All heavy atoms as TSV, in Angstrom:
chain	resi	resn	atom	element	x	y	z
A	1	MET	N	N	42.595	-29.865	20.910
A	1	MET	CA	C	42.079	-30.889	20.052
A	1	MET	C	C	42.533	-32.252	20.435
A	1	MET	O	O	43.625	-32.449	20.981
A	1	MET	CB	C	42.499	-30.554	18.571
A	1	MET	CG	C	41.828	-31.570	17.639
A	1	MET	SD	S	42.316	-31.242	15.942
A	1	MET	CE	C	43.865	-31.885	15.942
A	2	HIS	N	N	41.731	-33.232	20.208
A	2	HIS	CA	C	41.955	-34.538	20.544
A	2	HIS	C	C	42.750	-35.280	19.473
A	2	HIS	O	O	42.492	-35.130	18.325
A	2	HIS	CB	C	40.632	-35.334	20.845
A	2	HIS	CG	C	40.825	-36.406	21.779
A	2	HIS	ND1	N	41.044	-37.701	21.367
A	2	HIS	CD2	C	40.823	-36.514	23.153
A	2	HIS	CE1	C	41.166	-38.418	22.387
A	2	HIS	NE2	N	41.048	-37.706	23.485
A	3	ASN	N	N	43.783	-36.076	19.734
A	3	ASN	CA	C	44.649	-36.650	18.772
A	3	ASN	C	C	44.025	-37.830	18.056
A	3	ASN	O	O	44.600	-38.370	17.131
A	3	ASN	CB	C	45.991	-37.085	19.462
A	3	ASN	CG	C	46.785	-35.888	19.776
A	3	ASN	OD1	O	46.719	-34.824	19.152
A	3	ASN	ND2	N	47.573	-36.019	20.835
A	4	THR	N	N	42.865	-38.351	18.448
A	4	THR	CA	C	42.312	-39.544	17.881
A	4	THR	C	C	41.565	-39.244	16.531
A	4	THR	O	O	41.271	-40.130	15.763
A	4	THR	CB	C	41.305	-40.267	18.779
A	4	THR	OG1	O	40.304	-39.329	19.185
A	4	THR	CG2	C	42.067	-40.690	20.099
A	5	LEU	N	N	41.328	-37.965	16.343
A	5	LEU	CA	C	40.580	-37.647	15.078
A	5	LEU	C	C	41.570	-37.548	13.934
A	5	LEU	O	O	42.536	-36.817	14.064
A	5	LEU	CB	C	39.851	-36.301	15.230
A	5	LEU	CG	C	38.716	-36.284	16.350
A	5	LEU	CD1	C	38.216	-34.910	16.564
A	5	LEU	CD2	C	37.661	-37.337	16.043
A	6	ARG	N	N	41.238	-38.273	12.905
A	6	ARG	CA	C	42.177	-38.436	11.780
A	6	ARG	C	C	41.832	-37.590	10.577
A	6	ARG	O	O	42.708	-37.183	9.798
A	6	ARG	CB	C	42.336	-39.870	11.323
A	6	ARG	CG	C	42.879	-40.724	12.338
A	6	ARG	CD	C	43.119	-42.156	11.904
A	6	ARG	NE	N	41.801	-42.782	12.040
A	6	ARG	CZ	C	41.485	-43.987	11.514
A	6	ARG	NH1	N	42.385	-44.637	10.766
A	6	ARG	NH2	N	40.293	-44.504	11.755
A	7	THR	N	N	40.554	-37.229	10.304
A	7	THR	CA	C	40.162	-36.573	9.150
A	7	THR	C	C	40.015	-35.074	9.423
A	7	THR	O	O	39.548	-34.760	10.519
A	7	THR	CB	C	38.809	-37.132	8.545
A	7	THR	OG1	O	37.852	-37.058	9.537
A	7	THR	CG2	C	39.039	-38.565	8.119
A	8	PRO	N	N	40.372	-34.220	8.484
A	8	PRO	CA	C	40.160	-32.823	8.662
A	8	PRO	C	C	38.761	-32.349	8.992
A	8	PRO	O	O	38.549	-31.488	9.824
A	8	PRO	CB	C	40.676	-32.223	7.292
A	8	PRO	CG	C	41.556	-33.223	6.707
A	8	PRO	CD	C	41.016	-34.530	7.175
A	9	PHE	N	N	37.749	-32.990	8.365
A	9	PHE	CA	C	36.422	-32.605	8.574
A	9	PHE	C	C	36.051	-32.866	10.067
A	9	PHE	O	O	35.431	-31.911	10.673
A	9	PHE	CB	C	35.448	-33.476	7.717
A	9	PHE	CG	C	33.980	-33.179	8.057
A	9	PHE	CD1	C	33.391	-32.068	7.457
A	9	PHE	CD2	C	33.325	-34.056	8.888
A	9	PHE	CE1	C	32.025	-31.881	7.766
A	9	PHE	CE2	C	31.985	-33.788	9.152
A	9	PHE	CZ	C	31.310	-32.731	8.585
A	10	TRP	N	N	36.299	-33.987	10.601
A	10	TRP	CA	C	35.963	-34.228	11.992
A	10	TRP	C	C	36.784	-33.420	12.942
A	10	TRP	O	O	36.307	-33.088	14.075
A	10	TRP	CB	C	35.921	-35.778	12.325
A	10	TRP	CG	C	34.882	-36.392	11.533
A	10	TRP	CD1	C	35.023	-37.207	10.379
A	10	TRP	CD2	C	33.450	-36.255	11.798
A	10	TRP	NE1	N	33.788	-37.616	9.935
A	10	TRP	CE2	C	32.750	-37.083	10.752
A	10	TRP	CE3	C	32.703	-35.548	12.681
A	10	TRP	CZ2	C	31.432	-37.205	10.706
A	10	TRP	CZ3	C	31.372	-35.656	12.620
A	10	TRP	CH2	C	30.714	-36.569	11.576
A	11	ARG	N	N	38.028	-33.166	12.663
A	11	ARG	CA	C	38.853	-32.312	13.560
A	11	ARG	C	C	38.262	-30.930	13.519
A	11	ARG	O	O	38.133	-30.340	14.614
A	11	ARG	CB	C	40.290	-32.121	13.008
A	11	ARG	CG	C	41.164	-33.312	13.445
A	11	ARG	CD	C	42.558	-32.977	13.011
A	11	ARG	NE	N	43.120	-34.226	12.555
A	11	ARG	CZ	C	43.760	-34.327	11.311
A	11	ARG	NH1	N	43.955	-33.306	10.567
A	11	ARG	NH2	N	44.155	-35.480	10.940
A	12	ALA	N	N	37.807	-30.344	12.428
A	12	ALA	CA	C	37.170	-29.032	12.327
A	12	ALA	C	C	35.847	-29.021	12.998
A	12	ALA	O	O	35.512	-28.123	13.739
A	12	ALA	CB	C	36.966	-28.677	10.866
A	13	ALA	N	N	35.094	-30.156	12.901
A	13	ALA	CA	C	33.828	-30.207	13.651
A	13	ALA	C	C	34.036	-30.232	15.149
A	13	ALA	O	O	33.274	-29.542	15.903
A	13	ALA	CB	C	33.087	-31.558	13.332
A	14	TYR	N	N	35.017	-30.929	15.617
A	14	TYR	CA	C	35.407	-30.924	17.041
A	14	TYR	C	C	35.787	-29.553	17.523
A	14	TYR	O	O	35.427	-29.058	18.594
A	14	TYR	CB	C	36.478	-31.939	17.299
A	14	TYR	CG	C	36.932	-32.036	18.781
A	14	TYR	CD1	C	36.217	-32.587	19.707
A	14	TYR	CD2	C	38.200	-31.469	19.094
A	14	TYR	CE1	C	36.533	-32.624	21.055
A	14	TYR	CE2	C	38.532	-31.492	20.422
A	14	TYR	CZ	C	37.808	-32.071	21.427
A	14	TYR	OH	O	38.176	-32.150	22.662
A	15	GLN	N	N	36.681	-28.900	16.728
A	15	GLN	CA	C	37.147	-27.558	17.083
A	15	GLN	C	C	36.087	-26.488	17.055
A	15	GLN	O	O	36.213	-25.472	17.698
A	15	GLN	CB	C	38.333	-27.115	16.198
A	15	GLN	CG	C	39.586	-27.922	16.508
A	15	GLN	CD	C	40.663	-27.609	15.573
A	15	GLN	OE1	O	40.473	-27.011	14.465
A	15	GLN	NE2	N	41.911	-27.912	15.941
A	16	SER	N	N	35.024	-26.730	16.251
A	16	SER	CA	C	33.912	-25.724	16.131
A	16	SER	C	C	33.026	-25.773	17.350
A	16	SER	O	O	32.291	-24.822	17.575
A	16	SER	CB	C	33.103	-25.964	14.879
A	16	SER	OG	O	32.323	-27.086	14.955
A	17	LEU	N	N	33.109	-26.788	18.201
A	17	LEU	CA	C	32.248	-26.914	19.355
A	17	LEU	C	C	32.836	-25.921	20.415
A	17	LEU	O	O	34.091	-25.724	20.534
A	17	LEU	CB	C	32.344	-28.308	19.865
A	17	LEU	CG	C	31.558	-29.363	19.013
A	17	LEU	CD1	C	31.798	-30.765	19.649
A	17	LEU	CD2	C	30.114	-29.084	18.990
A	18	PRO	N	N	31.932	-25.345	21.245
A	18	PRO	CA	C	32.432	-24.632	22.422
A	18	PRO	C	C	33.252	-25.489	23.392
A	18	PRO	O	O	32.953	-26.656	23.473
A	18	PRO	CB	C	31.106	-24.073	23.087
A	18	PRO	CG	C	30.067	-24.287	22.014
A	18	PRO	CD	C	30.484	-25.326	21.145
A	19	LEU	N	N	34.195	-24.873	23.990
A	19	LEU	CA	C	35.083	-25.603	24.926
A	19	LEU	C	C	34.297	-26.360	25.992
A	19	LEU	O	O	34.760	-27.433	26.448
A	19	LEU	CB	C	36.143	-24.722	25.509
A	19	LEU	CG	C	37.113	-24.105	24.574
A	19	LEU	CD1	C	38.035	-23.111	25.306
A	19	LEU	CD2	C	38.035	-25.189	24.022
A	20	THR	N	N	33.218	-25.763	26.394
A	20	THR	CA	C	32.497	-26.363	27.484
A	20	THR	C	C	31.695	-27.601	27.144
A	20	THR	O	O	31.372	-28.367	28.041
A	20	THR	CB	C	31.377	-25.360	27.962
A	20	THR	OG1	O	30.549	-24.989	26.859
A	20	THR	CG2	C	32.041	-24.089	28.587
A	21	VAL	N	N	31.534	-27.910	25.814
A	21	VAL	CA	C	30.819	-29.161	25.370
A	21	VAL	C	C	31.690	-30.196	24.701
A	21	VAL	O	O	31.222	-31.211	24.273
A	21	VAL	CB	C	29.595	-28.828	24.638
A	21	VAL	CG1	C	28.564	-28.056	25.486
A	21	VAL	CG2	C	29.903	-28.124	23.332
A	22	ARG	N	N	32.998	-29.859	24.400
A	22	ARG	CA	C	33.812	-30.719	23.572
A	22	ARG	C	C	33.917	-32.103	24.193
A	22	ARG	O	O	33.783	-33.081	23.465
A	22	ARG	CB	C	35.224	-30.125	23.402
A	22	ARG	CG	C	35.195	-28.941	22.470
A	22	ARG	CD	C	36.541	-28.455	22.132
A	22	ARG	NE	N	36.560	-27.307	21.212
A	22	ARG	CZ	C	37.648	-26.764	20.780
A	22	ARG	NH1	N	38.762	-27.069	21.236
A	22	ARG	NH2	N	37.516	-25.685	19.934
A	23	ALA	N	N	34.203	-32.145	25.425
A	23	ALA	CA	C	34.398	-33.410	26.135
A	23	ALA	C	C	33.109	-34.253	26.081
A	23	ALA	O	O	33.123	-35.493	25.893
A	23	ALA	CB	C	34.823	-33.281	27.535
A	24	ARG	N	N	31.949	-33.588	26.159
A	24	ARG	CA	C	30.685	-34.342	26.085
A	24	ARG	C	C	30.421	-34.991	24.746
A	24	ARG	O	O	29.846	-36.052	24.605
A	24	ARG	CB	C	29.544	-33.328	26.427
A	24	ARG	CG	C	28.202	-33.963	26.580
A	24	ARG	CD	C	27.077	-32.998	26.800
A	24	ARG	NE	N	27.461	-31.862	27.619
A	24	ARG	CZ	C	26.811	-30.723	27.674
A	24	ARG	NH1	N	25.712	-30.506	26.940
A	24	ARG	NH2	N	27.149	-29.733	28.484
A	25	TYR	N	N	30.795	-34.347	23.624
A	25	TYR	CA	C	30.528	-34.874	22.374
A	25	TYR	C	C	31.649	-35.530	21.717
A	25	TYR	O	O	31.542	-36.055	20.531
A	25	TYR	CB	C	29.979	-33.721	21.484
A	25	TYR	CG	C	28.614	-33.239	22.061
A	25	TYR	CD1	C	28.489	-32.019	22.622
A	25	TYR	CD2	C	27.471	-34.018	21.825
A	25	TYR	CE1	C	27.288	-31.601	23.075
A	25	TYR	CE2	C	26.205	-33.620	22.261
A	25	TYR	CZ	C	26.162	-32.379	22.931
A	25	TYR	OH	O	24.941	-31.945	23.337
A	26	LEU	N	N	32.855	-35.631	22.275
A	26	LEU	CA	C	34.041	-36.212	21.591
A	26	LEU	C	C	33.737	-37.695	21.156
A	26	LEU	O	O	34.109	-38.144	20.121
A	26	LEU	CB	C	35.263	-36.147	22.525
A	26	LEU	CG	C	36.506	-36.918	21.934
A	26	LEU	CD1	C	36.911	-36.137	20.608
A	26	LEU	CD2	C	37.632	-36.767	22.967
A	27	SER	N	N	33.096	-38.515	22.031
A	27	SER	CA	C	32.887	-39.873	21.758
A	27	SER	C	C	31.932	-40.020	20.534
A	27	SER	O	O	32.121	-40.839	19.666
A	27	SER	CB	C	32.357	-40.715	22.907
A	27	SER	OG	O	31.063	-40.189	23.270
A	28	GLN	N	N	30.961	-39.218	20.469
A	28	GLN	CA	C	29.999	-39.241	19.276
A	28	GLN	C	C	30.721	-38.850	18.015
A	28	GLN	O	O	30.513	-39.407	16.913
A	28	GLN	CB	C	28.783	-38.297	19.488
A	28	GLN	CG	C	27.860	-38.862	20.463
A	28	GLN	CD	C	28.051	-38.478	21.863
A	28	GLN	OE1	O	29.117	-37.884	22.178
A	28	GLN	NE2	N	27.162	-38.706	22.785
A	29	ILE	N	N	31.604	-37.859	18.078
A	29	ILE	CA	C	32.383	-37.452	16.907
A	29	ILE	C	C	33.404	-38.518	16.476
A	29	ILE	O	O	33.451	-38.812	15.270
A	29	ILE	CB	C	33.093	-36.094	17.152
A	29	ILE	CG1	C	32.046	-34.953	17.312
A	29	ILE	CG2	C	34.123	-35.832	16.080
A	29	ILE	CD1	C	32.568	-33.623	17.619
A	30	GLU	N	N	33.979	-39.114	17.417
A	30	GLU	CA	C	34.953	-40.247	17.113
A	30	GLU	C	C	34.168	-41.403	16.497
A	30	GLU	O	O	34.630	-41.976	15.548
A	30	GLU	CB	C	35.714	-40.734	18.399
A	30	GLU	CG	C	36.695	-39.740	18.915
A	30	GLU	CD	C	37.212	-40.191	20.185
A	30	GLU	OE1	O	36.525	-40.857	20.970
A	30	GLU	OE2	O	38.452	-39.769	20.458
A	31	SER	N	N	32.976	-41.684	16.995
A	31	SER	CA	C	32.218	-42.732	16.482
A	31	SER	C	C	31.684	-42.451	15.021
A	31	SER	O	O	31.701	-43.302	14.133
A	31	SER	CB	C	30.926	-43.018	17.377
A	31	SER	OG	O	30.066	-43.978	16.875
A	32	ALA	N	N	31.288	-41.261	14.786
A	32	ALA	CA	C	30.844	-40.798	13.431
A	32	ALA	C	C	32.061	-40.935	12.533
A	32	ALA	O	O	31.811	-41.358	11.290
A	32	ALA	CB	C	30.353	-39.471	13.462
A	33	GLU	N	N	33.187	-40.507	12.905
A	33	GLU	CA	C	34.406	-40.592	12.003
A	33	GLU	C	C	34.719	-42.048	11.686
A	33	GLU	O	O	35.027	-42.397	10.555
A	33	GLU	CB	C	35.598	-39.985	12.666
A	33	GLU	CG	C	36.771	-39.962	11.774
A	33	GLU	CD	C	38.029	-39.432	12.395
A	33	GLU	OE1	O	38.351	-39.661	13.540
A	33	GLU	OE2	O	38.707	-38.575	11.706
A	34	ARG	N	N	34.623	-42.957	12.740
A	34	ARG	CA	C	34.866	-44.408	12.452
A	34	ARG	C	C	33.836	-44.964	11.427
A	34	ARG	O	O	34.272	-45.734	10.522
A	34	ARG	CB	C	34.785	-45.196	13.760
A	34	ARG	CG	C	36.050	-45.089	14.591
A	34	ARG	CD	C	36.098	-46.077	15.733
A	34	ARG	NE	N	34.933	-45.917	16.604
A	34	ARG	CZ	C	34.863	-45.156	17.699
A	34	ARG	NH1	N	35.924	-44.386	17.972
A	34	ARG	NH2	N	33.786	-45.140	18.423
A	35	TRP	N	N	32.583	-44.581	11.629
A	35	TRP	CA	C	31.559	-45.023	10.669
A	35	TRP	C	C	31.848	-44.561	9.245
A	35	TRP	O	O	31.728	-45.325	8.234
A	35	TRP	CB	C	30.238	-44.554	11.122
A	35	TRP	CG	C	29.515	-45.535	12.063
A	35	TRP	CD1	C	29.444	-45.421	13.333
A	35	TRP	CD2	C	28.935	-46.749	11.613
A	35	TRP	NE1	N	28.800	-46.460	13.847
A	35	TRP	CE2	C	28.356	-47.329	12.860
A	35	TRP	CE3	C	28.618	-47.380	10.470
A	35	TRP	CZ2	C	27.636	-48.485	12.893
A	35	TRP	CZ3	C	27.804	-48.577	10.448
A	35	TRP	CH2	C	27.416	-49.127	11.601
A	36	GLU	N	N	32.252	-43.252	9.091
A	36	GLU	CA	C	32.581	-42.749	7.839
A	36	GLU	C	C	33.776	-43.438	7.178
A	36	GLU	O	O	33.680	-43.794	6.033
A	36	GLU	CB	C	32.867	-41.230	7.947
A	36	GLU	CG	C	33.251	-40.622	6.616
A	36	GLU	CD	C	33.854	-39.204	6.739
A	36	GLU	OE1	O	34.122	-38.753	7.866
A	36	GLU	OE2	O	33.996	-38.558	5.705
A	37	LEU	N	N	34.784	-43.648	7.899
A	37	LEU	CA	C	35.947	-44.404	7.394
A	37	LEU	C	C	35.651	-45.814	7.050
A	37	LEU	O	O	36.181	-46.346	6.020
A	37	LEU	CB	C	37.144	-44.248	8.362
A	37	LEU	CG	C	37.729	-42.939	8.614
A	37	LEU	CD1	C	38.639	-42.881	9.742
A	37	LEU	CD2	C	38.327	-42.368	7.358
A	38	MET	N	N	34.821	-46.488	7.792
A	38	MET	CA	C	34.439	-47.858	7.549
A	38	MET	C	C	33.556	-47.937	6.267
A	38	MET	O	O	33.780	-48.758	5.412
A	38	MET	CB	C	33.649	-48.492	8.675
A	38	MET	CG	C	33.205	-49.918	8.485
A	38	MET	SD	S	32.428	-50.674	9.869
A	38	MET	CE	C	31.032	-49.493	10.114
A	39	LEU	N	N	32.692	-47.026	6.112
A	39	LEU	CA	C	31.790	-46.931	4.946
A	39	LEU	C	C	32.640	-46.731	3.665
A	39	LEU	O	O	32.445	-47.332	2.572
A	39	LEU	CB	C	30.672	-45.929	5.061
A	39	LEU	CG	C	29.653	-45.821	3.940
A	39	LEU	CD1	C	28.971	-47.150	3.778
A	39	LEU	CD2	C	28.689	-44.708	4.268
A	40	LYS	N	N	33.596	-45.756	3.855
A	40	LYS	CA	C	34.401	-45.524	2.603
A	40	LYS	C	C	35.242	-46.686	2.252
A	40	LYS	O	O	35.424	-47.032	1.054
A	40	LYS	CB	C	35.393	-44.368	3.055
A	40	LYS	CG	C	36.366	-43.874	1.941
A	40	LYS	CD	C	37.247	-42.759	2.338
A	40	LYS	CE	C	38.185	-42.423	1.220
A	40	LYS	NZ	N	39.202	-41.349	1.703
A	41	ALA	N	N	35.744	-47.468	3.288
A	41	ALA	CA	C	36.491	-48.742	2.999
A	41	ALA	C	C	35.575	-49.726	2.275
A	41	ALA	O	O	36.046	-50.379	1.399
A	41	ALA	CB	C	37.069	-49.255	4.300
A	42	VAL	N	N	34.375	-49.897	2.708
A	42	VAL	CA	C	33.385	-50.811	2.070
A	42	VAL	C	C	33.167	-50.393	0.668
A	42	VAL	O	O	33.169	-51.296	-0.310
A	42	VAL	CB	C	32.161	-50.911	2.922
A	42	VAL	CG1	C	31.065	-51.682	2.146
A	42	VAL	CG2	C	32.313	-51.535	4.211
A	43	VAL	N	N	32.918	-49.180	0.413
A	43	VAL	CA	C	32.656	-48.710	-0.989
A	43	VAL	C	C	33.845	-48.917	-1.893
A	43	VAL	O	O	33.780	-49.378	-3.050
A	43	VAL	CB	C	32.305	-47.173	-0.945
A	43	VAL	CG1	C	32.258	-46.636	-2.344
A	43	VAL	CG2	C	30.833	-46.991	-0.280
A	44	GLU	N	N	35.082	-48.592	-1.313
A	44	GLU	CA	C	36.277	-48.844	-2.225
A	44	GLU	C	C	36.478	-50.373	-2.475
A	44	GLU	O	O	36.815	-50.723	-3.605
A	44	GLU	CB	C	37.484	-48.296	-1.492
A	44	GLU	CG	C	37.451	-46.798	-1.481
A	44	GLU	CD	C	38.631	-46.087	-0.665
A	44	GLU	OE1	O	39.388	-46.908	-0.104
A	44	GLU	OE2	O	38.772	-44.855	-0.654
A	45	ALA	N	N	36.283	-51.172	-1.495
A	45	ALA	CA	C	36.445	-52.679	-1.636
A	45	ALA	C	C	35.360	-53.216	-2.629
A	45	ALA	O	O	35.714	-54.037	-3.494
A	45	ALA	CB	C	36.284	-53.383	-0.303
A	46	THR	N	N	34.171	-52.675	-2.544
A	46	THR	CA	C	33.142	-53.049	-3.536
A	46	THR	C	C	33.491	-52.696	-4.905
A	46	THR	O	O	33.312	-53.490	-5.820
A	46	THR	CB	C	31.822	-52.546	-3.071
A	46	THR	OG1	O	31.481	-52.927	-1.811
A	46	THR	CG2	C	30.704	-52.968	-4.070
A	47	SER	N	N	34.033	-51.505	-5.060
A	47	SER	CA	C	34.414	-51.005	-6.378
A	47	SER	C	C	35.618	-51.872	-7.012
A	47	SER	O	O	35.552	-52.190	-8.126
A	47	SER	CB	C	34.834	-49.581	-6.323
A	47	SER	OG	O	35.336	-49.082	-7.579
A	48	ARG	N	N	36.519	-52.189	-6.106
A	48	ARG	CA	C	37.644	-53.023	-6.598
A	48	ARG	C	C	37.160	-54.417	-6.934
A	48	ARG	O	O	37.628	-55.025	-8.009
A	48	ARG	CB	C	38.743	-53.121	-5.504
A	48	ARG	CG	C	39.619	-51.850	-5.425
A	48	ARG	CD	C	40.860	-52.065	-4.518
A	48	ARG	NE	N	40.522	-52.569	-3.215
A	48	ARG	CZ	C	40.322	-51.754	-2.196
A	48	ARG	NH1	N	40.290	-50.422	-2.291
A	48	ARG	NH2	N	40.065	-52.301	-1.024
A	49	ALA	N	N	36.225	-54.974	-6.151
A	49	ALA	CA	C	35.698	-56.341	-6.414
A	49	ALA	C	C	34.886	-56.299	-7.748
A	49	ALA	O	O	35.058	-57.274	-8.556
A	49	ALA	CB	C	34.844	-56.780	-5.246
A	50	LYS	N	N	34.199	-55.232	-7.981
A	50	LYS	CA	C	33.409	-55.141	-9.154
A	50	LYS	C	C	34.402	-55.109	-10.364
A	50	LYS	O	O	34.138	-55.816	-11.447
A	50	LYS	CB	C	32.580	-53.880	-9.183
A	50	LYS	CG	C	31.778	-53.700	-10.480
A	50	LYS	CD	C	30.924	-52.358	-10.365
A	50	LYS	CE	C	30.304	-52.079	-11.672
A	50	LYS	NZ	N	29.682	-50.829	-11.730
A	51	GLY	N	N	35.389	-54.320	-10.292
A	51	GLY	CA	C	36.457	-54.233	-11.412
A	51	GLY	C	C	37.083	-55.568	-11.663
A	51	GLY	O	O	37.316	-56.009	-12.768
A	52	PHE	N	N	37.455	-56.296	-10.553
A	52	PHE	CA	C	38.094	-57.604	-10.640
A	52	PHE	C	C	37.180	-58.612	-11.268
A	52	PHE	O	O	37.508	-59.295	-12.240
A	52	PHE	CB	C	38.548	-58.132	-9.296
A	52	PHE	CG	C	38.967	-59.531	-9.267
A	52	PHE	CD1	C	40.234	-59.896	-9.798
A	52	PHE	CD2	C	38.173	-60.584	-8.812
A	52	PHE	CE1	C	40.720	-61.126	-9.782
A	52	PHE	CE2	C	38.616	-61.902	-8.815
A	52	PHE	CZ	C	39.899	-62.145	-9.286
A	53	LEU	N	N	35.883	-58.612	-10.870
A	53	LEU	CA	C	34.992	-59.671	-11.378
A	53	LEU	C	C	34.629	-59.296	-12.840
A	53	LEU	O	O	34.456	-60.283	-13.621
A	53	LEU	CB	C	33.701	-59.622	-10.540
A	53	LEU	CG	C	33.812	-60.295	-9.187
A	53	LEU	CD1	C	32.634	-60.109	-8.261
A	53	LEU	CD2	C	34.295	-61.718	-9.232
A	54	SER	N	N	34.522	-58.069	-13.120
A	54	SER	CA	C	34.209	-57.758	-14.587
A	54	SER	C	C	35.316	-58.150	-15.516
A	54	SER	O	O	35.194	-58.512	-16.627
A	54	SER	CB	C	33.921	-56.259	-14.782
A	54	SER	OG	O	34.964	-55.492	-14.567
A	55	GLY	N	N	36.580	-58.082	-14.947
A	55	GLY	CA	C	37.720	-58.514	-15.790
A	55	GLY	C	C	37.805	-60.044	-15.835
A	55	GLY	O	O	38.132	-60.603	-16.850
A	56	VAL	N	N	37.461	-60.727	-14.791
A	56	VAL	CA	C	37.508	-62.123	-14.735
A	56	VAL	C	C	36.446	-62.720	-15.706
A	56	VAL	O	O	36.635	-63.707	-16.525
A	56	VAL	CB	C	37.215	-62.704	-13.335
A	56	VAL	CG1	C	36.950	-64.276	-13.375
A	56	VAL	CG2	C	38.432	-62.420	-12.490
A	57	PHE	N	N	35.248	-62.126	-15.713
A	57	PHE	CA	C	34.195	-62.741	-16.504
A	57	PHE	C	C	34.076	-61.903	-17.833
A	57	PHE	O	O	33.191	-62.164	-18.588
A	57	PHE	CB	C	32.831	-62.590	-15.757
A	57	PHE	CG	C	32.795	-63.538	-14.590
A	57	PHE	CD1	C	32.850	-63.007	-13.317
A	57	PHE	CD2	C	32.802	-64.909	-14.751
A	57	PHE	CE1	C	32.794	-63.893	-12.219
A	57	PHE	CE2	C	32.744	-65.757	-13.628
A	57	PHE	CZ	C	32.746	-65.282	-12.359
A	58	ASN	N	N	35.041	-61.025	-18.123
A	58	ASN	CA	C	35.070	-60.293	-19.372
A	58	ASN	C	C	33.693	-59.607	-19.649
A	58	ASN	O	O	33.186	-59.647	-20.723
A	58	ASN	CB	C	35.415	-61.211	-20.571
A	58	ASN	CG	C	35.912	-60.320	-21.739
A	58	ASN	OD1	O	36.294	-59.187	-21.567
A	58	ASN	ND2	N	35.890	-60.886	-22.903
A	59	THR	N	N	33.162	-59.005	-18.683
A	59	THR	CA	C	31.869	-58.262	-18.750
A	59	THR	C	C	32.144	-56.878	-19.217
A	59	THR	O	O	32.969	-56.162	-18.747
A	59	THR	CB	C	31.260	-58.145	-17.336
A	59	THR	OG1	O	31.191	-59.476	-16.775
A	59	THR	CG2	C	29.896	-57.552	-17.436
A	60	PRO	N	N	31.394	-56.466	-20.323
A	60	PRO	CA	C	31.575	-55.201	-20.843
A	60	PRO	C	C	31.100	-54.094	-19.802
A	60	PRO	O	O	30.104	-54.293	-19.071
A	60	PRO	CB	C	30.717	-55.165	-22.135
A	60	PRO	CG	C	29.838	-56.261	-21.988
A	60	PRO	CD	C	30.447	-57.319	-21.102
A	61	THR	N	N	31.810	-52.983	-19.749
A	61	THR	CA	C	31.341	-51.974	-18.781
A	61	THR	C	C	30.182	-51.145	-19.243
A	61	THR	O	O	29.475	-50.519	-18.510
A	61	THR	CB	C	32.571	-51.020	-18.442
A	61	THR	OG1	O	33.006	-50.478	-19.592
A	61	THR	CG2	C	33.601	-51.878	-17.714
A	62	LYS	N	N	30.062	-51.055	-20.654
A	62	LYS	CA	C	28.915	-50.238	-21.199
A	62	LYS	C	C	28.043	-51.107	-22.048
A	62	LYS	O	O	28.518	-52.116	-22.648
A	62	LYS	CB	C	29.487	-49.163	-22.099
A	62	LYS	CG	C	30.244	-48.074	-21.353
A	62	LYS	CD	C	30.691	-47.015	-22.244
A	62	LYS	CE	C	31.530	-45.987	-21.477
A	62	LYS	NZ	N	32.019	-44.907	-22.289
A	63	PRO	N	N	26.809	-50.863	-22.163
A	63	PRO	CA	C	25.874	-51.630	-22.930
A	63	PRO	C	C	26.258	-51.588	-24.367
A	63	PRO	O	O	26.715	-50.535	-24.920
A	63	PRO	CB	C	24.517	-51.016	-22.755
A	63	PRO	CG	C	24.687	-50.040	-21.689
A	63	PRO	CD	C	26.078	-49.724	-21.384
A	64	ARG	N	N	26.244	-52.696	-25.159
A	64	ARG	CA	C	26.611	-52.657	-26.535
A	64	ARG	C	C	25.364	-52.281	-27.396
A	64	ARG	O	O	24.232	-52.499	-26.994
A	64	ARG	CB	C	26.960	-54.089	-26.872
A	64	ARG	CG	C	28.235	-54.569	-26.259
A	64	ARG	CD	C	28.704	-55.826	-26.771
A	64	ARG	NE	N	29.846	-56.225	-26.141
A	64	ARG	CZ	C	30.552	-57.358	-26.405
A	64	ARG	NH1	N	30.011	-58.184	-27.222
A	64	ARG	NH2	N	31.570	-57.667	-25.757
A	65	SER	N	N	25.665	-51.705	-28.507
A	65	SER	CA	C	24.673	-51.302	-29.401
A	65	SER	C	C	24.046	-52.515	-30.145
A	65	SER	O	O	24.716	-53.526	-30.390
A	65	SER	CB	C	25.277	-50.329	-30.480
A	65	SER	OG	O	24.301	-50.022	-31.422
A	66	ALA	N	N	22.776	-52.477	-30.442
A	66	ALA	CA	C	22.058	-53.594	-31.163
A	66	ALA	C	C	22.477	-53.584	-32.652
A	66	ALA	O	O	22.174	-54.538	-33.357
A	66	ALA	CB	C	20.563	-53.414	-30.956
A	67	HIS	N	N	23.127	-52.576	-33.142
A	67	HIS	CA	C	23.405	-52.495	-34.564
A	67	HIS	C	C	24.832	-52.927	-34.790
A	67	HIS	O	O	25.802	-52.622	-34.372
A	67	HIS	CB	C	23.182	-51.069	-35.048
A	67	HIS	CG	C	21.731	-50.629	-34.797
A	67	HIS	ND1	N	20.686	-51.147	-35.554
A	67	HIS	CD2	C	21.203	-49.799	-33.907
A	67	HIS	CE1	C	19.609	-50.585	-35.067
A	67	HIS	NE2	N	19.922	-49.767	-34.098
């Protein structure tokens, strides 16, 4: 197994490939893992920013009742 893969999913994906093709697809698997980790970081940052901004502007998180 290659040491550059950090997540269990991508390590398992790499290991599930036949030995004869692992080297051929390693760069694609590493790239996919980087994209996944980057997207996860963007989603988490957006969520934190939303929470911060709703606190700054005192925005209710749920719609209020008209009654």
